[in-house]
C-alpha positions as CSV (number, residue, x, y, z in Angstrom):
1,M,12.8,-20.5,16.5
2,R,10.1,-23.3,16.4
3,F,6.4,-23.1,15.8
4,P,3.8,-25.7,16.5
5,V,2.7,-26.3,12.9
6,S,5.3,-28.2,10.8
7,R,5.8,-27.6,7.2
8,R,4.7,-31.2,6.5
9,A,1.4,-30.3,8.0
10,L,1.1,-27.2,6.0
11,L,1.8,-28.9,2.7
12,T,-0.5,-31.8,3.4
13,V,-3.5,-30.2,5.0
14,G,-4.8,-29.2,1.6
15,V,-5.2,-32.9,0.8
16,S,-7.1,-33.6,4.1
17,G,-9.2,-30.5,3.3
18,A,-10.2,-32.0,0.0
19,G,-11.3,-35.1,1.9
20,L,-13.3,-32.9,4.1
21,G,-15.1,-31.5,1.1
22,L,-16.0,-35.0,-0.1
23,L,-17.4,-35.9,3.3
24,S,-19.5,-32.8,3.4
25,A,-20.8,-33.5,-0.1
26,C,-21.9,-36.9,1.0
27,G,-24.1,-35.4,3.7
28,L,-22.0,-36.5,6.7
29,R,-22.3,-34.1,9.6
30,L,-19.3,-32.4,11.0
31,D,-20.1,-31.1,14.5
32,N,-16.7,-29.6,15.2
33,D,-14.8,-27.1,13.2
34,P,-11.8,-28.6,11.3
35,D,-8.4,-28.0,12.7
36,V,-7.0,-25.7,10.0
37,P,-3.6,-24.1,10.9
38,T,-3.2,-20.4,11.0
39,L,-0.2,-19.3,9.0
40,D,2.4,-17.2,10.9
41,S,4.3,-14.5,9.1
42,T,7.1,-16.8,7.9
43,Q,4.7,-19.4,6.6
44,Q,2.8,-16.6,4.8
45,L,6.1,-15.5,3.3
46,R,6.9,-19.0,2.0
47,N,3.4,-19.1,0.6
48,R,4.0,-15.8,-1.2
49,I,7.3,-17.1,-2.7
50,S,5.5,-20.1,-3.9
51,R,2.9,-17.9,-5.7
52,I,5.7,-15.7,-7.2
53,L,7.5,-18.8,-8.6
54,A,4.2,-20.2,-10.0
55,S,3.7,-16.9,-11.9
56,T,7.2,-16.8,-13.3
57,T,8.1,-17.5,-16.9
58,P,11.7,-17.3,-18.1
59,G,12.2,-14.6,-20.8
60,S,14.9,-13.6,-23.3
61,G,16.8,-11.5,-20.8
62,D,17.1,-14.3,-18.2
63,P,20.1,-16.6,-17.6
64,E,20.2,-19.7,-19.9
65,T,19.6,-22.0,-17.0
66,A,16.5,-20.0,-15.8
67,G,14.0,-22.8,-16.7
68,E,15.7,-25.6,-14.9
69,D,16.7,-23.4,-12.0
70,L,13.1,-22.2,-11.6
71,A,11.9,-25.8,-11.5
72,A,14.4,-26.6,-8.7
73,F,13.4,-23.5,-6.7
74,T,9.7,-24.3,-7.1
75,K,10.3,-27.9,-5.8
76,A,12.3,-26.7,-2.9
77,I,9.9,-24.0,-1.7
78,G,6.9,-26.3,-1.9
79,P,3.3,-25.8,-3.2
80,E,1.1,-22.8,-2.6
81,W,-1.1,-23.0,0.5
82,N,-4.6,-23.7,-0.7
83,P,-7.2,-24.3,2.1
84,P,-10.5,-25.9,1.1
85,S,-12.7,-23.4,-0.6
86,E,-15.5,-23.9,1.9
87,L,-13.1,-22.8,4.7
88,A,-11.5,-19.9,2.9
89,T,-12.4,-16.5,4.5
90,E,-11.1,-14.5,1.6
91,P,-10.0,-15.0,-2.0
92,A,-6.5,-16.4,-2.5
93,P,-4.0,-13.6,-3.4
94,T,-2.4,-13.5,-6.7
95,E,1.0,-12.4,-8.1
96,E,1.8,-10.6,-11.3
97,D,3.5,-12.4,-14.1
98,R,7.3,-12.0,-13.9
99,T,10.4,-13.1,-15.8
100,F,13.1,-15.0,-13.8
101,V,15.2,-11.9,-13.0
102,E,12.1,-10.0,-12.0
103,A,11.0,-12.9,-9.7
104,A,14.5,-13.1,-8.2
105,E,14.3,-9.4,-7.3
106,A,10.9,-9.8,-5.6
107,V,12.0,-13.0,-3.7
108,S,15.3,-11.5,-2.7
109,Q,13.7,-8.3,-1.3
110,A,10.8,-10.2,0.4
111,V,13.0,-12.7,2.2
112,F,16.0,-10.6,3.1
113,E,14.0,-7.7,4.4
114,A,12.4,-10.2,6.8
115,S,15.6,-12.2,7.4
116,S,15.9,-11.3,11.1
117,Q,12.3,-12.4,11.8
118,L,12.2,-15.8,10.0
119,G,11.1,-18.9,11.9
120,S,8.7,-21.9,11.6
121,G,11.6,-24.2,10.6
122,L,11.6,-22.5,7.2
123,I,14.8,-20.5,7.6
124,P,17.0,-22.9,5.5
125,V,14.7,-23.1,2.5
126,L,13.8,-19.4,2.4
127,A,17.4,-18.3,2.8
128,D,18.7,-20.9,0.3
129,V,16.1,-20.1,-2.4
130,A,16.5,-16.4,-2.0
131,T,20.3,-16.6,-2.1
132,G,20.4,-18.9,-5.1
133,M,17.9,-16.8,-7.1
134,T,19.7,-13.6,-6.3
135,L,23.1,-14.9,-7.4
136,V,21.8,-16.7,-10.5
137,A,19.9,-13.6,-11.6
138,G,22.8,-11.4,-10.6
139,E,24.6,-12.7,-13.6
140,K,22.2,-10.6,-15.7
141,K,21.5,-7.9,-13.1
142,P,24.5,-7.4,-10.8
143,E,22.8,-4.7,-8.7
144,L,20.6,-7.5,-7.2
145,V,23.6,-8.9,-5.4
146,T,24.6,-5.6,-4.0
147,T,21.1,-4.8,-2.7
148,A,20.7,-8.3,-1.2
149,A,24.0,-8.0,0.6
150,E,23.0,-4.8,2.2
151,L,19.6,-6.2,3.3
152,I,21.2,-9.3,4.7
153,R,23.8,-7.3,6.8
154,D,21.0,-5.1,8.1
155,G,19.1,-8.1,9.1
156,A,22.1,-9.6,10.8
157,D,22.6,-6.4,12.8
158,E,19.0,-6.3,13.8
159,A,19.1,-9.9,14.9
160,S,22.2,-9.2,16.9
161,D,20.6,-6.1,18.6
162,K,17.6,-8.2,19.6
163,G,19.9,-10.8,21.1
164,K,18.9,-13.6,18.7
165,G,21.3,-16.5,18.1
166,S,22.3,-16.8,21.8
167,G,21.1,-20.4,21.8
168,K,19.8,-20.1,25.3
169,S,16.5,-21.5,26.1
170,E,14.0,-20.1,28.5
171,G,11.4,-22.0,30.5
172,S,13.1,-25.3,30.0
173,D,13.8,-27.8,32.8
174,T,17.4,-28.5,33.7
175,D,17.7,-31.8,31.7
176,D,16.2,-30.3,28.5
177,A,18.3,-27.2,28.8
178,S,21.4,-29.3,29.3
179,T,20.6,-31.5,26.2
180,E,20.0,-28.4,24.1
181,D,23.2,-26.8,25.3
182,D,25.2,-30.0,24.4
183,A,23.6,-30.0,20.9
184,R,24.4,-26.4,20.4
185,T,28.0,-26.9,21.5
186,K,28.4,-29.7,19.0
187,V,27.0,-27.7,16.2
188,F,29.0,-24.6,16.9
189,N,32.2,-26.6,17.3
190,A,31.6,-28.3,13.9
191,I,31.2,-24.8,12.3
192,L,34.3,-23.6,14.1
193,D,36.4,-26.5,12.9
194,Q,35.1,-26.1,9.3
195,S,35.7,-22.3,9.3
196,R,39.2,-22.8,10.6
197,A,39.8,-25.5,8.0
198,A,38.4,-23.3,5.2
199,A,40.7,-20.4,6.3
200,Y,43.7,-22.8,6.2
201,G,42.7,-24.0,2.8
202,Y,42.2,-20.5,1.4
203,E,45.7,-19.6,2.6
204,R,47.1,-22.6,0.8
205,L,45.2,-22.2,-2.4
206,A,45.5,-18.4,-2.9
207,V,49.1,-18.6,-3.8
208,H,48.2,-20.8,-6.8
209,L,45.8,-18.2,-8.3
210,E,47.0,-15.6,-10.7
211,S,48.0,-12.4,-9.0
212,K,45.3,-9.6,-9.1
213,S,42.8,-12.1,-10.6
214,A,39.2,-12.1,-9.3
215,E,39.8,-15.5,-7.8
216,R,42.9,-14.4,-5.9
217,E,41.2,-11.3,-4.6
218,G,38.1,-13.3,-3.7
219,A,40.1,-15.9,-1.8
220,L,42.0,-13.2,0.2
221,A,38.7,-11.4,1.0
222,R,37.1,-14.7,2.1
223,L,39.8,-15.1,4.8
224,E,38.4,-12.0,6.5
225,S,34.8,-13.3,6.6
226,L,36.0,-16.8,7.8
227,G,37.9,-15.1,10.6
228,S,34.7,-13.3,11.6
229,L,32.7,-16.6,11.6
230,S,35.4,-18.3,13.7
231,G,35.3,-15.4,16.1
232,Q,31.5,-15.6,16.3
233,M,31.6,-19.3,17.2
234,L,34.4,-18.8,19.8
235,E,32.3,-16.0,21.4
236,A,29.2,-18.2,21.5
237,L,31.0,-21.2,22.8
238,G,33.2,-19.6,25.4
239,E,36.8,-20.8,26.0
240,A,35.8,-23.8,28.1
241,K,33.6,-25.4,25.4
242,A,35.5,-24.5,22.2
243,D,37.5,-27.3,20.7
244,P,41.2,-26.6,20.4
245,N,42.6,-25.3,17.1
246,A,44.2,-28.0,14.9
247,S,47.8,-27.5,13.6
248,A,46.7,-28.3,10.0
249,W,43.8,-29.9,8.1
250,K,43.9,-32.5,5.3
251,L,43.0,-30.7,2.1
252,D,41.3,-32.5,-0.7
253,P,42.6,-31.9,-3.3
254,S,45.9,-30.5,-2.1
255,P,46.3,-27.4,-4.3
256,T,49.2,-27.5,-6.8
257,D,47.9,-25.3,-9.5
258,A,45.0,-22.9,-10.3
259,Q,42.6,-25.7,-11.3
260,S,43.1,-27.7,-8.1
261,A,43.0,-24.5,-6.1
262,K,39.5,-23.7,-7.5
263,E,38.4,-27.3,-6.8
264,L,39.5,-27.0,-3.2
265,A,37.7,-23.7,-2.8
266,L,34.4,-25.3,-4.0
267,G,34.9,-28.2,-1.6
268,L,35.6,-26.0,1.3
269,E,32.5,-24.0,0.8
270,D,30.4,-27.1,0.4
271,G,31.7,-28.4,3.6
272,L,31.0,-25.1,5.3
273,A,27.4,-25.1,4.0
274,S,26.9,-28.5,5.4
275,A,28.2,-27.5,8.8
276,L,26.0,-24.4,8.8
277,L,22.7,-26.2,8.2
278,P,21.9,-27.3,11.8
279,W,22.5,-23.7,12.9
280,L,20.5,-22.2,10.0
281,D,17.6,-24.6,10.8
282,G,16.6,-22.5,13.8
283,D,18.6,-19.3,13.9
284,T,18.5,-16.3,11.6
285,S,22.1,-15.4,12.6
286,A,23.3,-18.0,10.1
287,V,21.6,-16.4,7.0
288,L,24.5,-14.0,6.6
289,R,27.0,-16.9,6.8
290,L,25.2,-18.9,4.2
291,W,25.2,-15.9,1.9
292,E,28.9,-15.3,2.4
293,S,29.6,-19.0,1.5
294,A,27.4,-19.0,-1.6
295,K,28.9,-15.7,-2.9
296,A,32.4,-16.9,-2.3
297,R,31.7,-20.2,-4.1
298,A,30.3,-18.3,-7.1
299,I,33.8,-16.8,-7.6
300,F,35.2,-20.1,-8.6
301,A,32.3,-21.7,-10.5
302,R,28.8,-20.9,-11.7
303,S,26.5,-19.8,-8.9
304,Q,25.0,-22.9,-7.3
305,P,21.2,-22.5,-7.3
306,L,20.6,-24.4,-4.1
307,R,23.2,-25.3,-1.4
308,Y,21.0,-28.0,0.0
309,E,18.8,-30.9,-1.2
310,Y,15.1,-31.1,-0.3
311,G,12.9,-34.1,0.4
312,E,9.2,-34.5,-0.2
313,A,8.5,-32.9,3.2
314,G,10.5,-29.8,2.2
315,Q,13.3,-30.4,4.8
316,A,16.8,-29.2,3.8
317,E,19.5,-31.8,3.8
318,A,23.2,-31.3,3.1
319,K,24.2,-32.4,-0.4
320,K,26.2,-35.6,-0.6
């Protein structure tokens, strides 16, 4: 889903608005109303998350990394939307003071309750920040993870019922539709290949993990969700457009013991997150798959606050 106002415009219009105020103060006449964007529901949500983070102060009951994690989330989500005061039609809303865990609960609920409706090119950053905050705070309050999972699955079901994620464009001319379809096919085949490779890797690494350990159980459970993802991609692509299944994939590292098995699991999930990003960029169907990957990765290492990197314009990029 795309909207006419980019996030870069939203984050920089405040600067131009400040310039407008200076011009007015100097007595220059402005005959036309300035072009100030109207925030849609997703942009309003991003704005609220920014306010929540700005009002958050880590407390004694928060994870040890809460301070540095909060700084990373704040940078990723971007600054609060502050239109010039002379153009504001109502006072800017405020958020109550919260600890990190309290903020994570508020962000998780706000984003995942709206997960099937997200748009404006903000799906990656909202899903990434909400996922990371939930899993990090879940170390102190595990019920946050359970609640988030339920909300995400409800959102995925709702998106499916409404026919989202079909990738079919309406009102496009033939050339544009063909180009979009080719791009979609490339993205979905990349995800399909990565999900197949991850399933193959988990089958190989699981045998090196201690029987009945959390890691072993997590690896086996991950095979089911990876199979579901592969099936979703095959259904979306159709038999004619789906790339053939490889006989095997090169695993790096090749698992020989528990430590190398865990390293491989982390690499497989990072590769999958990278493949998911182009899909996540415009389709709410991918939110569930990002969550599954992040949660699986957290079995083998500390929860990763952010799966992606963010530039000055707030655009998500796969970690290198």
